[in-house]
MMTF fields as JSON, N, C-alpha, C and O atoms, coordinates in Angstrom:
{
  "mmtfVersion": "1.0.0",
  "mmtfProducer": "UNKNOWN",
  "numBonds": 507,
  "numAtoms": 508,
  "numGroups": 127,
  "numChains": 1,
  "numModels": 1,
  "chainsPerModel": [1],
  "groupsPerChain": [127],
  "chainIdList": ["A"],
  "bondAtomList": [4, 2, 8, 6, 12, 10, 16, 14, 20, 18, 24, 22, 28, 26, 32, 30, 36, 34, 40, 38, 44, 42, 48, 46, 52, 50, 56, 54, 60, 58, 64, 62, 68, 66, 72, 70, 76, 74, 80, 78, 84, 82, 88, 86, 92, 90, 96, 94, 100, 98, 104, 102, 108, 106, 112, 110, 116, 114, 120, 118, 124, 122, 128, 126, 132, 130, 136, 134, 140, 138, 144, 142, 148, 146, 152, 150, 156, 154, 160, 158, 164, 162, 168, 166, 172, 170, 176, 174, 180, 178, 184, 182, 188, 186, 192, 190, 196, 194, 200, 198, 204, 202, 208, 206, 212, 210, 216, 214, 220, 218, 224, 222, 228, 226, 232, 230, 236, 234, 240, 238, 244, 242, 248, 246, 252, 250, 256, 254, 260, 258, 264, 262, 268, 266, 272, 270, 276, 274, 280, 278, 284, 282, 288, 286, 292, 290, 296, 294, 300, 298, 304, 302, 308, 306, 312, 310, 316, 314, 320, 318, 324, 322, 328, 326, 332, 330, 336, 334, 340, 338, 344, 342, 348, 346, 352, 350, 356, 354, 360, 358, 364, 362, 368, 366, 372, 370, 376, 374, 380, 378, 384, 382, 388, 386, 392, 390, 396, 394, 400, 398, 404, 402, 408, 406, 412, 410, 416, 414, 420, 418, 424, 422, 428, 426, 432, 430, 436, 434, 440, 438, 444, 442, 448, 446, 452, 450, 456, 454, 460, 458, 464, 462, 468, 466, 472, 470, 476, 474, 480, 478, 484, 482, 488, 486, 492, 490, 496, 494, 500, 498, 504, 502],
  "bondOrderList": [1, 1, 1, 1, 1, 1, 1, 1, 1, 1, 1, 1, 1, 1, 1, 1, 1, 1, 1, 1, 1, 1, 1, 1, 1, 1, 1, 1, 1, 1, 1, 1, 1, 1, 1, 1, 1, 1, 1, 1, 1, 1, 1, 1, 1, 1, 1, 1, 1, 1, 1, 1, 1, 1, 1, 1, 1, 1, 1, 1, 1, 1, 1, 1, 1, 1, 1, 1, 1, 1, 1, 1, 1, 1, 1, 1, 1, 1, 1, 1, 1, 1, 1, 1, 1, 1, 1, 1, 1, 1, 1, 1, 1, 1, 1, 1, 1, 1, 1, 1, 1, 1, 1, 1, 1, 1, 1, 1, 1, 1, 1, 1, 1, 1, 1, 1, 1, 1, 1, 1, 1, 1, 1, 1, 1, 1],
  "groupList": [{"groupName": "MET", "atomNameList": ["N", "CA", "C", "O"], "elementList": ["N", "C", "C", "O"], "formalChargeList": [0, 0, 0, 0], "bondAtomList": [1, 0, 2, 1, 3, 2], "bondOrderList": [1, 1, 2], "singleLetterCode": "M", "chemCompType": "L-PEPTIDE LINKING"}, {"groupName": "SER", "atomNameList": ["N", "CA", "C", "O"], "elementList": ["N", "C", "C", "O"], "formalChargeList": [0, 0, 0, 0], "bondAtomList": [1, 0, 2, 1, 3, 2], "bondOrderList": [1, 1, 2], "singleLetterCode": "S", "chemCompType": "L-PEPTIDE LINKING"}, {"groupName": "ILE", "atomNameList": ["N", "CA", "C", "O"], "elementList": ["N", "C", "C", "O"], "formalChargeList": [0, 0, 0, 0], "bondAtomList": [1, 0, 2, 1, 3, 2], "bondOrderList": [1, 1, 2], "singleLetterCode": "I", "chemCompType": "L-PEPTIDE LINKING"}, {"groupName": "GLU", "atomNameList": ["N", "CA", "C", "O"], "elementList": ["N", "C", "C", "O"], "formalChargeList": [0, 0, 0, 0], "bondAtomList": [1, 0, 2, 1, 3, 2], "bondOrderList": [1, 1, 2], "singleLetterCode": "E", "chemCompType": "L-PEPTIDE LINKING"}, {"groupName": "ASN", "atomNameList": ["N", "CA", "C", "O"], "elementList": ["N", "C", "C", "O"], "formalChargeList": [0, 0, 0, 0], "bondAtomList": [1, 0, 2, 1, 3, 2], "bondOrderList": [1, 1, 2], "singleLetterCode": "N", "chemCompType": "L-PEPTIDE LINKING"}, {"groupName": "THR", "atomNameList": ["N", "CA", "C", "O"], "elementList": ["N", "C", "C", "O"], "formalChargeList": [0, 0, 0, 0], "bondAtomList": [1, 0, 2, 1, 3, 2], "bondOrderList": [1, 1, 2], "singleLetterCode": "T", "chemCompType": "L-PEPTIDE LINKING"}, {"groupName": "GLN", "atomNameList": ["N", "CA", "C", "O"], "elementList": ["N", "C", "C", "O"], "formalChargeList": [0, 0, 0, 0], "bondAtomList": [1, 0, 2, 1, 3, 2], "bondOrderList": [1, 1, 2], "singleLetterCode": "Q", "chemCompType": "L-PEPTIDE LINKING"}, {"groupName": "ALA", "atomNameList": ["N", "CA", "C", "O"], "elementList": ["N", "C", "C", "O"], "formalChargeList": [0, 0, 0, 0], "bondAtomList": [1, 0, 2, 1, 3, 2], "bondOrderList": [1, 1, 2], "singleLetterCode": "A", "chemCompType": "L-PEPTIDE LINKING"}, {"groupName": "ARG", "atomNameList": ["N", "CA", "C", "O"], "elementList": ["N", "C", "C", "O"], "formalChargeList": [0, 0, 0, 0], "bondAtomList": [1, 0, 2, 1, 3, 2], "bondOrderList": [1, 1, 2], "singleLetterCode": "R", "chemCompType": "L-PEPTIDE LINKING"}, {"groupName": "LYS", "atomNameList": ["N", "CA", "C", "O"], "elementList": ["N", "C", "C", "O"], "formalChargeList": [0, 0, 0, 0], "bondAtomList": [1, 0, 2, 1, 3, 2], "bondOrderList": [1, 1, 2], "singleLetterCode": "K", "chemCompType": "L-PEPTIDE LINKING"}, {"groupName": "HIS", "atomNameList": ["N", "CA", "C", "O"], "elementList": ["N", "C", "C", "O"], "formalChargeList": [0, 0, 0, 0], "bondAtomList": [1, 0, 2, 1, 3, 2], "bondOrderList": [1, 1, 2], "singleLetterCode": "H", "chemCompType": "L-PEPTIDE LINKING"}, {"groupName": "PHE", "atomNameList": ["N", "CA", "C", "O"], "elementList": ["N", "C", "C", "O"], "formalChargeList": [0, 0, 0, 0], "bondAtomList": [1, 0, 2, 1, 3, 2], "bondOrderList": [1, 1, 2], "singleLetterCode": "F", "chemCompType": "L-PEPTIDE LINKING"}, {"groupName": "VAL", "atomNameList": ["N", "CA", "C", "O"], "elementList": ["N", "C", "C", "O"], "formalChargeList": [0, 0, 0, 0], "bondAtomList": [1, 0, 2, 1, 3, 2], "bondOrderList": [1, 1, 2], "singleLetterCode": "V", "chemCompType": "L-PEPTIDE LINKING"}, {"groupName": "LEU", "atomNameList": ["N", "CA", "C", "O"], "elementList": ["N", "C", "C", "O"], "formalChargeList": [0, 0, 0, 0], "bondAtomList": [1, 0, 2, 1, 3, 2], "bondOrderList": [1, 1, 2], "singleLetterCode": "L", "chemCompType": "L-PEPTIDE LINKING"}, {"groupName": "GLY", "atomNameList": ["N", "CA", "C", "O"], "elementList": ["N", "C", "C", "O"], "formalChargeList": [0, 0, 0, 0], "bondAtomList": [1, 0, 2, 1, 3, 2], "bondOrderList": [1, 1, 2], "singleLetterCode": "G", "chemCompType": "PEPTIDE LINKING"}, {"groupName": "PRO", "atomNameList": ["N", "CA", "C", "O"], "elementList": ["N", "C", "C", "O"], "formalChargeList": [0, 0, 0, 0], "bondAtomList": [1, 0, 2, 1, 3, 2], "bondOrderList": [1, 1, 2], "singleLetterCode": "P", "chemCompType": "L-PEPTIDE LINKING"}, {"groupName": "ASP", "atomNameList": ["N", "CA", "C", "O"], "elementList": ["N", "C", "C", "O"], "formalChargeList": [0, 0, 0, 0], "bondAtomList": [1, 0, 2, 1, 3, 2], "bondOrderList": [1, 1, 2], "singleLetterCode": "D", "chemCompType": "L-PEPTIDE LINKING"}, {"groupName": "CYS", "atomNameList": ["N", "CA", "C", "O"], "elementList": ["N", "C", "C", "O"], "formalChargeList": [0, 0, 0, 0], "bondAtomList": [1, 0, 2, 1, 3, 2], "bondOrderList": [1, 1, 2], "singleLetterCode": "C", "chemCompType": "L-PEPTIDE LINKING"}, {"groupName": "TRP", "atomNameList": ["N", "CA", "C", "O"], "elementList": ["N", "C", "C", "O"], "formalChargeList": [0, 0, 0, 0], "bondAtomList": [1, 0, 2, 1, 3, 2], "bondOrderList": [1, 1, 2], "singleLetterCode": "W", "chemCompType": "L-PEPTIDE LINKING"}, {"groupName": "TYR", "atomNameList": ["N", "CA", "C", "O"], "elementList": ["N", "C", "C", "O"], "formalChargeList": [0, 0, 0, 0], "bondAtomList": [1, 0, 2, 1, 3, 2], "bondOrderList": [1, 1, 2], "singleLetterCode": "Y", "chemCompType": "L-PEPTIDE LINKING"}],
  "groupTypeList": [0, 1, 2, 1, 3, 4, 5, 6, 1, 7, 1, 1, 8, 0, 9, 9, 4, 1, 10, 11, 9, 9, 9, 2, 1, 9, 11, 11, 2, 11, 5, 12, 13, 2, 14, 12, 11, 2, 13, 3, 1, 1, 11, 1, 2, 13, 1, 6, 15, 9, 2, 6, 16, 15, 7, 8, 1, 13, 7, 3, 14, 15, 3, 1, 9, 15, 13, 13, 8, 12, 11, 15, 1, 11, 8, 9, 3, 3, 17, 16, 18, 7, 2, 8, 18, 16, 2, 17, 13, 1, 17, 0, 9, 13, 14, 8, 8, 19, 7, 6, 9, 2, 10, 11, 19, 15, 1, 14, 15, 19, 8, 3, 10, 14, 17, 19, 1, 3, 9, 3, 14, 11, 11, 13, 0, 3, 3],
  "groupIdList": [1, 2, 3, 4, 5, 6, 7, 8, 9, 10, 11, 12, 13, 14, 15, 16, 17, 18, 19, 20, 21, 22, 23, 24, 25, 26, 27, 28, 29, 30, 31, 32, 33, 34, 35, 36, 37, 38, 39, 40, 41, 42, 43, 44, 45, 46, 47, 48, 49, 50, 51, 52, 53, 54, 55, 56, 57, 58, 59, 60, 61, 62, 63, 64, 65, 66, 67, 68, 69, 70, 71, 72, 73, 74, 75, 76, 77, 78, 79, 80, 81, 82, 83, 84, 85, 86, 87, 88, 89, 90, 91, 92, 93, 94, 95, 96, 97, 98, 99, 100, 101, 102, 103, 104, 105, 106, 107, 108, 109, 110, 111, 112, 113, 114, 115, 116, 117, 118, 119, 120, 121, 122, 123, 124, 125, 126, 127],
  "secStructList": [7, 7, 2, 2, 2, 2, 2, 2, 2, 2, 2, 2, 2, 2, 2, 2, 2, 2, 2, 2, 2, 2, 2, 2, 2, 2, 2, 2, 2, 2, 2, 2, 2, 2, 2, 2, 2, 2, 2, 2, 2, 2, 2, 2, 2, 2, 6, 1, 7, 7, 7, 7, 7, 2, 2, 2, 2, 2, 2, 2, 7, 7, 1, 1, 7, 7, 3, 3, 3, 3, 7, 7, 7, 7, 1, 4, 4, 4, 4, 6, 6, 1, 6, 6, 2, 2, 2, 2, 2, 2, 2, 2, 2, 6, 6, 7, 3, 3, 3, 3, 3, 3, 3, 3, 3, 6, 6, 3, 3, 3, 3, 3, 3, 3, 3, 3, 3, 6, 6, 6, 3, 3, 3, 3, 7, 7, 7],
  "xCoordList": [-5.409, -5.341, -4.523, -3.402, -5.113, -4.451, -3.55, -3.576, -2.764, -1.832, -2.591, -2.181, -3.682, -4.457, -5.087, -5.133, -5.571, -6.138, -5.039, -5.264, -3.88, -2.733, -2.303, -2.047, -2.225, -1.829, -2.906, -2.595, -4.182, -5.264, -5.22, -5.364, -5.025, -4.969, -3.723, -3.763, -2.626, -1.403, -1.611, -1.197, -2.255, -2.483, -3.468, -3.322, -4.467, -5.409, -4.712, -5.0, -3.785, -3.008, -2.114, -1.955, -1.53, -0.669, -1.479, -1.009, -2.698, -3.562, -3.93, -3.903, -4.277, -4.607, -3.402, -3.527, -2.236, -1.006, -0.707, -0.367, -0.83, -0.541, -1.585, -1.252, -2.833, -3.885, -3.556, -3.697, -3.127, -2.749, -1.555, -1.537, -0.566, 0.613, 0.223, 0.755, -0.7, -1.154, -1.841, -1.622, -2.676, -3.363, -2.353, -2.471, -1.349, -0.322, 0.462, 0.729, 0.835, 1.613, 0.776, 1.302, -0.51, -1.381, -1.504, -1.463, -1.655, -1.745, -0.45, -0.487, 0.686, 1.981, 2.134, 2.561, 1.795, 1.895, 0.957, 1.341, -0.257, -1.224, -0.69, -0.785, -0.133, 0.413, 1.572, 1.668, 2.448, 3.578, 3.076, 3.569, 2.106, 1.563, 0.918, 1.114, 0.163, -0.46, 0.626, 0.51, 1.672, 2.771, 3.457, 3.752, 3.71, 4.347, 3.434, 3.904, 2.143, 1.196, 1.187, 1.198, 1.167, 1.153, 2.441, 2.396, 3.583, 4.854, 4.914, 5.34, 4.492, 4.53, 3.6, 3.964, 2.41, 1.482, 1.969, 1.753, 2.619, 3.136, 4.289, 4.422, 5.136, 6.209, 5.661, 6.163, 4.636, 4.089, 3.384, 3.423, 2.748, 2.091, 3.137, 2.965, 4.211, 5.254, 6.038, 6.548, 6.145, 6.964, 6.167, 6.736, 4.868, 4.077, 4.534, 4.826, 4.592, 5.026, 4.017, 2.807, 4.539, 3.66, 3.041, 3.642, 1.84, 1.178, 1.914, 2.074, 2.356, 3.182, 2.369, 1.309, 2.887, 2.333, 3.045, 4.268, 2.318, 2.981, 3.86, 4.926, 3.432, 4.226, 5.555, 6.597, 5.521, 6.751, 7.655, 8.877, 7.05, 7.823, 8.559, 9.722, 7.886, 8.517, 9.66, 10.629, 9.56, 10.614, 11.832, 12.945, 11.647, 12.751, 13.731, 14.93, 13.248, 14.093, 14.02, 14.089, 13.881, 13.725, 15.018, 16.116, 14.862, 16.011, 16.526, 17.711, 15.635, 16.021, 15.098, 14.199, 15.334, 14.467, 13.069, 12.921, 12.032, 10.683, 10.477, 11.113, 9.588, 9.232, 7.92, 6.953, 7.883, 6.656, 6.048, 6.657, 4.827, 4.093, 2.934, 2.051, 2.938, 1.866, 1.052, 1.6, -0.243, -1.129, -1.897, -2.243, -2.162, -2.992, -4.452, -5.046, -5.03, -6.447, -7.142, -7.201, -7.656, -8.322, -9.823, -10.579, -10.258, -11.68, -12.051, -11.203, -13.321, -13.813, -13.542, -13.214, -13.67, -13.482, -12.048, -11.812, -11.096, -9.693, -9.379, -8.314, -10.281, -10.075, -10.547, -10.314, -11.204, -11.71, -10.591, -10.798, -9.421, -8.314, -7.442, -6.594, -7.625, -6.774, -7.0, -8.115, -5.945, -6.064, -7.007, -7.888, -6.824, -7.72, -8.496, -8.15, -9.547, -10.328, -10.979, -11.212, -11.275, -11.886, -10.925, -11.335, -9.643, -8.644, -8.428, -8.257, -8.435, -8.285, -9.387, -9.113, -10.628, -11.747, -11.613, -11.917, -11.153, -10.958, -9.889, -10.047, -8.807, -7.735, -8.241, -7.923, -9.022, -9.551, -10.442, -10.419, -11.228, -12.107, -11.289, -11.732, -10.077, -9.192, -8.367, -7.633, -8.49, -7.698, -6.284, -5.378, -6.089, -4.772, -4.819, -5.888, -3.647, -3.571, -3.338, -2.676, -3.892, -3.717, -2.27, -1.695, -1.679, -0.287, -0.096, -0.855, 0.936, 1.348, 2.807, 3.626, 3.131, 4.533, 4.801, 4.2, 5.71, 5.978, 7.322, 8.361, 7.276, 8.492, 8.849, 7.975, 10.127, 10.574, 11.285, 12.325, 10.707, 11.257, 11.605, 11.11, 12.443, 12.777, 11.546, 11.529, 10.53, 9.313, 8.375, 7.395, 8.663, 7.818, 7.508, 7.861, 6.854, 6.552, 5.394, 4.49, 5.451, 4.371, 3.965, 4.809, 2.671, 2.18, 1.417, 0.59, 1.724, 0.931, 0.178, 0.755, -1.095, -1.924, -2.27, -2.689, -2.087, -2.378, -2.516, -2.833, -2.268, -2.411, -1.065, -0.143, -0.973, 0.255, -0.079, -0.999, 0.685, 0.633, 2.059, 2.921, 2.302, 3.651, 4.095, 5.258, 3.168, 3.497, 3.756, 4.781, 2.804, 2.845, 3.605, 4.017, 3.795, 4.416, 3.406, 2.205, 3.884, 3.013, 2.487, 3.244, 1.197, 0.621, -0.486, -1.184, -0.635, -1.662, -2.993, -3.055, -4.065, -5.414, -5.8, -5.475, -6.48, -7.009, -8.174, -9.08, -8.179, -9.28, -10.254, -11.243],
  "yCoordList": [57.825, 56.388, 55.905, 56.355, 54.99, 54.517, 53.322, 52.779, 52.93, 51.817, 50.511, 49.674, 50.329, 49.089, 48.98, 47.893, 50.101, 50.087, 49.812, 49.105, 50.354, 50.166, 48.696, 48.15, 48.063, 46.652, 45.754, 44.729, 46.129, 45.33, 45.411, 44.391, 46.593, 46.715, 46.028, 45.459, 46.073, 45.391, 43.881, 43.182, 43.375, 41.926, 41.485, 40.392, 42.303, 41.93, 41.946, 41.104, 42.909, 42.935, 41.701, 41.133, 41.283, 40.102, 38.848, 37.972, 38.756, 37.607, 37.573, 36.515, 38.743, 38.819, 38.436, 37.722, 38.916, 38.612, 37.117, 36.536, 36.488, 35.058, 34.259, 33.249, 34.697, 34.034, 34.134, 33.155, 35.289, 35.505, 34.622, 34.033, 34.519, 33.69, 32.211, 31.483, 31.774, 30.389, 30.094, 29.041, 31.033, 30.852, 30.778, 29.94, 31.672, 31.691, 30.381, 29.814, 29.892, 28.65, 27.46, 26.579, 27.419, 26.339, 26.394, 25.36, 27.594, 27.757, 27.301, 26.631, 27.657, 27.277, 25.752, 25.176, 25.098, 23.637, 22.982, 22.028, 23.487, 22.949, 23.078, 22.134, 24.233, 24.462, 23.518, 22.978, 23.313, 22.394, 20.971, 20.268, 20.545, 19.19, 18.997, 17.962, 19.966, 19.882, 19.823, 19.057, 20.621, 20.615, 19.264, 18.761, 18.675, 17.355, 16.318, 15.47, 16.374, 15.433, 15.549, 14.536, 16.759, 16.967, 16.445, 15.8, 16.712, 16.219, 14.701, 14.1, 14.072, 12.617, 11.983, 10.998, 12.534, 11.941, 12.14, 11.27, 13.261, 13.451, 12.495, 12.008, 12.209, 11.241, 9.84, 9.087, 9.471, 8.128, 7.945, 6.858, 8.988, 8.894, 8.745, 7.945, 9.507, 9.451, 8.155, 7.716, 7.534, 6.332, 5.035, 3.958, 5.104, 3.883, 3.118, 3.71, 1.775, 1.0, 1.099, 1.16, 1.114, 1.184, -0.182, -1.212, -0.183, -1.438, -2.009, -1.353, -3.249, -3.806, -4.631, -5.165, -4.718, -5.561, -6.905, -6.952, -8.005, -9.3, -9.693, -10.277, -9.381, -9.743, -8.996, -9.575, -7.706, -6.919, -7.394, -7.432, -7.755, -8.232, -9.516, -9.685, -10.417, -11.679, -11.468, -12.226, -10.445, -10.154, -9.526, -9.656, -8.849, -8.19, -9.179, -8.906, -10.307, -11.256, -11.005, -9.86, -12.074, -11.912, -11.471, -11.705, -10.82, -10.41, -11.548, -11.594, -12.475, -13.604, -14.779, -14.683, -15.88, -17.044, -16.708, -15.884, -17.338, -17.077, -17.656, -18.635, -17.032, -17.474, -18.24, -17.762, -19.417, -20.207, -20.102, -20.505, -19.549, -19.435, -20.416, -20.31, -21.359, -22.355, -22.041, -21.928, -21.904, -21.515, -22.721, -23.624, -22.736, -23.812, -23.532, -22.627, -24.288, -24.087, -25.445, -26.172, -25.756, -27.032, -26.868, -27.834, -25.623, -25.322, -24.158, -23.332, -24.095, -23.046, -21.651, -20.738, -21.467, -20.158, -19.655, -18.447, -20.566, -20.172, -19.533, -18.939, -19.646, -19.023, -17.57, -16.874, -17.108, -15.732, -14.705, -13.645, -14.979, -14.023, -14.131, -13.267, -15.167, -15.386, -14.288, -13.789, -13.918, -12.909, -13.419, -12.69, -14.665, -15.286, -16.388, -17.565, -16.002, -16.961, -18.012, -19.139, -17.645, -18.606, -19.754, -20.913, -19.427, -20.472, -21.295, -22.512, -20.637, -21.333, -22.38, -23.519, -21.996, -22.94, -24.091, -25.239, -23.777, -24.829, -25.812, -27.021, -25.306, -26.174, -27.066, -28.253, -26.482, -27.222, -28.375, -29.461, -28.127, -29.18, -30.35, -31.498, -30.036, -31.077, -31.742, -32.697, -31.233, -31.78, -31.227, -31.851, -30.058, -29.416, -28.125, -27.679, -27.528, -26.271, -25.115, -25.271, -23.954, -22.727, -22.259, -22.307, -21.803, -21.346, -20.185, -20.005, -19.412, -18.323, -18.509, -18.831, -18.309, -18.265, -16.805, -16.247, -16.191, -14.767, -14.582, -15.019, -13.923, -13.603, -12.152, -11.285, -11.887, -10.533, -9.932, -10.427, -8.859, -8.138, -6.72, -6.243, -6.037, -4.641, -3.742, -2.8, -4.031, -3.207, -3.579, -2.877, -4.674, -5.085, -6.567, -7.244, -7.088, -8.521, -8.896, -8.1, -10.124, -10.673, -12.002, -12.87, -12.161, -13.361, -14.27, -13.828, -15.553, -16.579, -17.323, -17.655, -17.583, -18.239, -19.635, -19.822, -20.606, -21.978, -22.867, -22.414, -24.163, -25.159, -25.822, -25.746, -26.468, -27.153, -28.474, -28.566, -29.487, -30.767, -31.282, -30.897, -32.147, -32.699, -33.482, -33.41, -34.231, -35.047, -34.204, -34.354, -33.308, -32.571, -31.252, -30.714, -30.73, -29.415, -28.326, -28.508, -27.201, -26.077, -26.248, -26.597, -26.007, -26.005, -24.976, -24.714, -24.399, -23.378, -24.048, -25.144, -23.361, -23.865, -23.443, -22.337, -24.305, -23.961, -23.008, -23.3, -21.869, -20.911, -21.016, -20.284],
  "zCoordList": [35.112, 35.057, 36.262, 36.5, 36.998, 38.206, 37.897, 36.793, 38.877, 38.715, 38.519, 37.714, 39.237, 39.111, 37.721, 37.145, 37.183, 35.824, 34.808, 33.826, 35.032, 34.142, 34.11, 33.037, 35.263, 35.323, 34.738, 34.131, 34.915, 34.338, 32.82, 32.146, 32.277, 30.811, 30.262, 29.171, 30.998, 30.562, 30.582, 29.657, 31.642, 31.712, 30.639, 30.093, 30.32, 29.26, 27.902, 27.052, 27.688, 26.438, 26.343, 25.262, 27.463, 27.452, 27.138, 26.411, 27.684, 27.4, 25.924, 25.295, 25.37, 23.946, 23.104, 22.108, 23.513, 22.796, 22.821, 21.79, 23.992, 24.089, 23.308, 22.687, 23.333, 22.554, 21.059, 20.327, 20.616, 19.218, 18.856, 17.774, 19.733, 19.48, 19.379, 18.541, 20.227, 20.166, 18.839, 18.239, 18.38, 17.09, 15.951, 15.056, 15.995, 14.946, 14.957, 13.898, 16.147, 16.212, 15.733, 15.053, 16.074, 15.592, 14.069, 13.4, 13.528, 12.078, 11.411, 10.379, 11.99, 11.439, 11.446, 10.446, 12.546, 12.642, 11.629, 10.952, 11.526, 10.567, 9.14, 8.355, 8.804, 7.463, 7.175, 6.073, 8.144, 7.958, 7.742, 6.859, 8.535, 8.377, 7.011, 6.375, 6.563, 5.234, 4.157, 3.201, 4.308, 3.341, 3.284, 2.2, 4.434, 4.481, 3.836, 3.078, 4.126, 3.535, 2.01, 1.311, 1.501, 0.049, -0.576, -1.623, 0.043, -0.491, -0.49, -1.476, 0.605, 0.679, -0.342, -0.985, -0.495, -1.459, -2.886, -3.73, -3.179, -4.538, -4.811, -5.934, -3.806, -4.001, -4.181, -5.016, -3.415, -3.538, -4.881, -5.457, -5.378, -6.687, -7.786, -8.706, -7.693, -8.71, -8.675, -9.706, -7.512, -7.396, -7.513, -7.334, -7.807, -7.94, -9.176, -10.215, -9.048, -10.208, -11.34, -11.121, -12.53, -13.696, -13.944, -13.636, -14.5, -14.847, -16.048, -17.078, -15.885, -16.946, -17.922, -17.593, -19.108, -20.141, -20.027, -20.159, -19.784, -19.599, -20.781, -20.584, -22.01, -23.181, -23.174, -23.482, -22.823, -22.774, -21.641, -21.785, -20.523, -19.38, -19.716, -19.35, -20.408, -20.768, -21.753, -21.744, -22.606, -23.568, -22.89, -23.399, -21.751, -21.049, -20.45, -20.396, -20.006, -19.308, -17.815, -17.368, -17.042, -15.598, -14.925, -15.431, -13.758, -12.968, -12.105, -11.775, -11.735, -10.889, -11.189, -12.024, -10.499, -10.667, -10.164, -9.261, -10.74, -10.245, -8.845, -8.453, -8.122, -6.773, -6.853, -7.447, -6.264, -6.242, -4.851, -3.861, -4.79, -3.522, -3.562, -4.413, -2.65, -2.572, -1.323, -0.227, -1.496, -0.401, 0.126, -0.637, 1.418, 1.967, 1.661, 2.247, 0.762, 0.44, 0.485, -0.507, 1.649, 1.834, 2.044, 1.94, 2.344, 2.527, 1.619, 1.281, 1.224, 0.328, 0.898, 0.14, 2.213, 2.844, 2.692, 2.7, 2.555, 2.442, 1.092, 0.926, 0.138, -1.171, -1.209, -2.197, -0.151, -0.127, -0.234, -0.825, 0.313, 0.322, -0.923, -1.146, -1.743, -2.917, -3.955, -4.106, -4.664, -5.718, -6.799, -7.256, -7.204, -8.184, -7.478, -7.579, -6.763, -5.992, -6.882, -6.446, -8.139, -9.057, -9.358, -9.418, -9.548, -9.796, -8.53, -8.597, -7.393, -6.11, -5.948, -5.568, -6.234, -6.115, -7.11, -6.786, -8.328, -9.338, -8.892, -9.064, -8.323, -7.839, -6.708, -6.645, -5.834, -4.704, -5.173, -4.594, -6.228, -6.76, -7.303, -7.276, -7.801, -8.33, -7.229, -7.486, -6.006, -4.911, -4.892, -4.34, -5.492, -5.549, -4.746, -4.332, -4.529, -3.795, -4.762, -5.789, -4.419, -5.204, -5.072, -3.984, -6.185, -6.153, -7.119, -8.072, -6.842, -7.728, -8.081, -7.22, -9.344, -9.75, -10.082, -10.999, -9.329, -9.479, -10.171, -9.676, -11.332, -12.095, -11.81, -11.795, -11.585, -11.266, -12.475, -12.91, -13.009, -14.155, -13.737, -12.716, -14.502, -14.166, -14.057, -13.265, -14.842, -14.811, -13.667, -13.421, -12.964, -11.844, -11.883, -12.849, -10.852, -10.809, -11.733, -11.985, -12.227, -13.052, -12.418, -12.2, -12.122, -11.438, -12.388, -13.185, -12.274, -12.943, -11.848, -10.812, -12.068, -11.064, -11.557, -12.699, -10.68, -11.066, -9.854, -8.754, -10.084, -9.024, -8.757, -9.569, -7.609, -7.233, -6.562, -5.749, -6.92, -6.209, -6.111, -6.9, -5.145, -4.957, -6.193, -6.588, -6.806, -7.973, -9.219, -9.884, -9.525, -10.792, -10.709, -11.737, -9.512, -9.369, -9.705, -9.505, -10.213, -10.559, -11.971, -12.877, -12.172, -13.533, -13.61, -12.63, -14.788, -15.033, -15.309, -15.866, -14.906, -15.183, -16.597, -17.029, -17.302, -18.615, -18.427, -17.647, -19.123, -18.972, -20.114, -20.151]
}
């Protein structure tokens, strides 16, 4: 075996070795990323707020004063983004604006959907 053959086989072994190391490092990074994704998704699933029962929420007592959100709804298209677009359209027909009264309870927020005017303030729509 000559020196040139020896150096060629050594360089080919080094290339194979570096290729193997690259594959191992890519696999390690991929495994870490998958692990982080699984941990984050399990935490987000566990920490999601529970769906509350409005009757139970009202019995708990609010944590703070309710928040009144009044939305600008002067055209039919503006009701497309509303949570209760049907109430938004009803308010618009009456010449009122769509509004939400949000109560904050320990179990989570509870929203009431209704209409708002400067004269009458917030009022619920009859369903």
